[in-house]
FIFI-375319 format. One record per residue: residue in three letters; chain; x, z, y of N, C-alpha, C in turn. Coordinates in Angstrom, 2 decimals, always signed. Layout:
FIFI-375319
(atom 'ALA' 'A' (X Z Y) (X Z Y) (X Z Y))
...
END
This chain:
FIFI-375319
(atom 'MET' 'A' (-18.20 -12.68 +7.88) (-17.26 -12.15 +6.89) (-16.08 -12.19 +7.24))
(atom 'SER' 'A' (-15.10 -11.20 +7.10) (-13.63 -11.10 +7.64) (-12.68 -11.88 +6.35))
(atom 'ASN' 'A' (-11.63 -12.37 +7.05) (-10.63 -13.34 +6.33) (-9.51 -12.26 +5.73))
(atom 'ASP' 'A' (-9.29 -10.90 +6.72) (-8.66 -9.99 +6.31) (-8.67 -9.56 +5.01))
(atom 'PRO' 'A' (-7.03 -9.73 +4.49) (-7.16 -9.34 +2.84) (-7.09 -7.78 +2.93))
(atom 'GLY' 'A' (-6.67 -7.08 +3.88) (-6.91 -5.47 +3.92) (-5.63 -4.64 +3.51))
(atom 'SER' 'A' (-5.25 -3.68 +3.38) (-3.83 -3.00 +2.91) (-3.95 -2.47 +1.58))
(atom 'HIS' 'A' (-2.99 -1.98 +1.20) (-2.71 -1.02 -0.12) (-1.96 +0.00 +0.61))
(atom 'TYR' 'A' (-2.10 +0.94 +0.05) (-1.38 +2.14 +0.33) (-1.00 +3.12 -0.82))
(atom 'VAL' 'A' (+0.31 +3.37 -0.50) (+0.55 +4.81 -1.66) (+0.67 +5.98 -0.83))
(atom 'VAL' 'A' (-0.27 +6.98 -1.61) (-0.41 +8.21 -0.97) (-0.61 +9.30 -1.91))
(atom 'PRO' 'A' (-0.38 +10.53 -1.53) (-0.38 +11.70 -2.22) (-1.45 +11.93 -3.33))
(atom 'ASN' 'A' (-1.85 +12.19 -4.52) (-3.04 +12.73 -4.93) (-3.07 +13.91 -4.80))
(atom 'ARG' 'A' (-4.11 +14.50 -4.61) (-4.44 +16.12 -4.71) (-4.02 +16.70 -5.57))
(atom 'GLU' 'A' (-4.02 +16.32 -7.11) (-3.71 +17.09 -8.26) (-2.61 +16.66 -8.50))
(atom 'GLY' 'A' (-1.72 +16.14 -7.76) (-0.21 +16.06 -8.18) (+0.29 +14.29 -8.41))
(atom 'GLY' 'A' (+1.22 +13.93 -8.52) (+1.59 +12.45 -8.18) (+1.05 +11.56 -6.95))
(atom 'TRP' 'A' (+1.19 +10.42 -7.38) (+0.97 +9.44 -6.30) (-0.28 +8.48 -6.61))
(atom 'ASP' 'A' (-0.87 +7.73 -5.85) (-2.21 +6.70 -6.15) (-1.67 +5.53 -5.40))
(atom 'VAL' 'A' (-2.16 +4.46 -5.58) (-2.04 +3.35 -4.82) (-3.42 +2.75 -4.82))
(atom 'LYS' 'A' (-3.59 +2.62 -3.39) (-5.12 +2.44 -3.17) (-5.33 +1.30 -2.03))
(atom 'ARG' 'A' (-6.63 +0.72 -2.20) (-6.53 -0.48 -1.43) (-8.02 +0.05 -0.39))
(atom 'ASP' 'A' (-7.88 -0.65 +0.86) (-8.93 -0.57 +1.80) (-10.15 -0.74 +0.95))
(atom 'GLY' 'A' (-11.15 +0.62 +1.52) (-12.14 +0.64 +0.93) (-12.78 +0.85 -0.55))
(atom 'ALA' 'A' (-11.60 +0.95 -1.20) (-11.78 +1.11 -3.02) (-12.02 +2.51 -2.94))
(atom 'SER' 'A' (-13.27 +2.92 -4.11) (-13.34 +4.04 -4.15) (-12.22 +4.68 -5.36))
(atom 'ARG' 'A' (-11.84 +3.54 -6.23) (-10.84 +4.30 -7.25) (-9.26 +3.88 -6.68))
(atom 'SER' 'A' (-8.41 +4.37 -7.41) (-6.91 +3.94 -7.01) (-6.46 +2.41 -8.12))
(atom 'SER' 'A' (-5.79 +1.80 -7.60) (-5.17 +0.82 -8.45) (-4.10 +1.08 -9.09))
(atom 'GLY' 'A' (-3.79 +2.34 -9.05) (-3.07 +3.07 -10.16) (-2.91 +4.59 -9.90))
(atom 'HIS' 'A' (-1.79 +5.39 -10.89) (-1.63 +6.60 -10.28) (-0.08 +6.74 -11.15))
(atom 'PHE' 'A' (+0.46 +7.43 -10.34) (+2.05 +7.49 -10.88) (+2.41 +8.79 -10.62))
(atom 'GLU' 'A' (+3.46 +9.30 -11.38) (+4.42 +10.55 -11.11) (+5.22 +10.43 -10.24))
(atom 'SER' 'A' (+5.95 +9.72 -10.12) (+6.82 +9.47 -9.27) (+6.45 +8.51 -7.82))
(atom 'LYS' 'A' (+6.89 +8.88 -6.75) (+6.57 +8.04 -5.40) (+7.05 +6.95 -5.77))
(atom 'GLN' 'A' (+8.50 +6.78 -6.14) (+8.99 +5.60 -5.93) (+8.54 +4.49 -7.35))
(atom 'ASP' 'A' (+7.66 +4.95 -8.76) (+7.15 +4.24 -9.02) (+6.03 +3.72 -8.68))
(atom 'ALA' 'A' (+4.98 +4.57 -7.93) (+4.38 +4.07 -7.11) (+4.32 +3.09 -6.03))
(atom 'ILE' 'A' (+5.51 +3.16 -5.26) (+5.98 +2.18 -3.88) (+6.46 +0.64 -5.11))
(atom 'ASP' 'A' (+7.19 +1.17 -5.86) (+7.22 -0.25 -6.67) (+6.01 -1.12 -7.22))
(atom 'ALA' 'A' (+4.97 -0.56 -8.01) (+4.25 -0.88 -8.15) (+2.90 -1.51 -7.15))
(atom 'GLY' 'A' (+2.89 -0.55 -5.94) (+2.14 -1.06 -5.04) (+2.55 -2.22 -4.25))
(atom 'ARG' 'A' (+3.89 -2.15 -4.14) (+4.31 -3.73 -3.51) (+4.31 -4.50 -4.20))
(atom 'ARG' 'A' (+4.26 -4.78 -5.60) (+4.31 -6.01 -6.50) (+2.92 -6.16 -6.11))
(atom 'ILE' 'A' (+1.58 -5.14 -6.12) (+0.13 -5.68 -5.87) (+0.14 -6.18 -4.67))
(atom 'SER' 'A' (+0.89 -5.72 -3.70) (+0.55 -6.28 -2.21) (+1.24 -7.56 -2.27))
(atom 'GLN' 'A' (+1.98 -7.59 -2.67) (+2.78 -9.34 -2.73) (+2.12 -10.59 -3.47))
(atom 'ASN' 'A' (+1.30 -10.12 -4.41) (+0.26 -10.63 -4.98) (-0.56 -10.97 -4.41))
(atom 'GLN' 'A' (-1.24 -9.97 -3.70) (-2.52 -10.00 -2.75) (-2.60 -10.55 -1.33))
(atom 'GLU' 'A' (-1.07 -10.54 -1.08) (-0.98 -10.75 +0.25) (-1.32 -9.60 +0.90))
(atom 'THR' 'A' (-1.47 -8.62 +1.21) (-1.89 -7.20 +2.08) (-0.86 -6.80 +3.10))
(atom 'GLU' 'A' (-1.25 -6.18 +3.80) (-0.13 -5.41 +4.28) (-0.03 -4.22 +3.52))
(atom 'PHE' 'A' (+0.99 -3.53 +3.32) (+1.53 -2.13 +2.29) (+2.21 -1.06 +3.32))
(atom 'VAL' 'A' (+1.46 -0.10 +3.09) (+1.81 +1.47 +3.62) (+1.98 +2.53 +2.85))
(atom 'VAL' 'A' (+3.41 +2.88 +3.16) (+3.75 +4.11 +2.39) (+3.36 +5.44 +3.17))
(atom 'HIS' 'A' (+2.69 +6.16 +2.80) (+2.60 +7.63 +3.36) (+3.35 +8.69 +2.51))
(atom 'ASN' 'A' (+4.09 +9.79 +3.68) (+4.61 +10.83 +3.06) (+3.42 +12.10 +2.08))
(atom 'LYS' 'A' (+3.62 +13.10 +1.98) (+3.08 +14.03 +1.55) (+2.08 +14.61 +2.39))
(atom 'ASP' 'A' (+2.87 +14.63 +3.82) (+2.35 +15.02 +4.76) (+1.00 +14.38 +5.26))
(atom 'GLY' 'A' (+1.31 +13.30 +4.85) (+0.13 +12.19 +5.69) (+0.92 +11.27 +6.61))
(atom 'LYS' 'A' (+1.97 +11.49 +6.98) (+2.65 +10.68 +8.08) (+3.29 +9.06 +7.25))
(atom 'ILE' 'A' (+3.07 +8.05 +7.94) (+3.64 +6.77 +7.56) (+5.08 +6.79 +7.00))
(atom 'ALA' 'A' (+5.47 +6.47 +6.26) (+6.86 +6.41 +5.95) (+7.48 +5.41 +6.11))
(atom 'GLY' 'A' (+6.54 +3.97 +5.83) (+7.16 +2.82 +5.94) (+5.82 +1.79 +5.81))
(atom 'LYS' 'A' (+6.30 +0.36 +6.43) (+5.10 -0.68 +6.21) (+5.92 -1.90 +5.99))
(atom 'ASP' 'A' (+5.31 -2.77 +4.97) (+5.58 -4.23 +5.00) (+4.32 -4.83 +5.16))
(atom 'THR' 'A' (+4.73 -6.41 +5.61) (+3.47 -7.01 +5.38) (+3.92 -8.52 +4.50))
(atom 'HIS' 'A' (+2.75 -8.53 +3.49) (+2.84 -9.55 +2.70) (+1.88 -10.60 +2.86))
(atom 'GLY' 'A' (+2.22 -11.88 +2.98) (+1.47 -12.96 +3.29) (+0.93 -13.26 +4.98))
(atom 'ASN' 'A' (-0.16 -13.53 +5.64) (-0.51 -13.65 +6.68) (+0.05 -12.74 +7.83))
(atom 'ASP' 'A' (+1.16 -12.74 +7.95) (+1.84 -11.95 +9.34) (+1.49 -12.46 +10.59))
(atom 'PRO' 'A' (+0.57 -10.99 +11.02) (+0.11 -11.78 +12.47) (+1.21 -12.26 +13.73))
(atom 'CYS' 'A' (+2.10 -11.44 +13.52) (+3.38 -11.85 +14.47) (+4.86 -12.05 +13.73))
(atom 'PRO' 'A' (+4.87 -12.92 +12.70) (+6.10 -13.53 +12.32) (+7.11 -13.55 +13.14))
(atom 'PRO' 'A' (+8.62 -13.40 +12.82) (+9.65 -13.19 +13.93) (+10.01 -15.20 +13.90))
(atom 'LYS' 'A' (+10.48 -15.30 +15.12) (+10.65 -16.75 +15.36) (+12.33 -17.00 +15.34))
(atom 'GLY' 'A' (+12.74 -17.85 +15.00) (+14.33 -18.37 +14.54) (+14.56 -18.70 +13.37))
END
């Protein structure tokens, strides 16, 4: 069994709005009308659960990433 906490994602919902989803989850952790509301909520969840946080655009491309918790490559100094 892996100790990898996984990732949380902000992704567009097919029916409108934005969802916060976790790796392997069948349901979203939350649905939001605005992308910024989804980002704010997703970031809080990700920080709490120490996961990687990935934000997608409507076209599916990655808009940004944050790592909360066990960073495999922490900066030195």
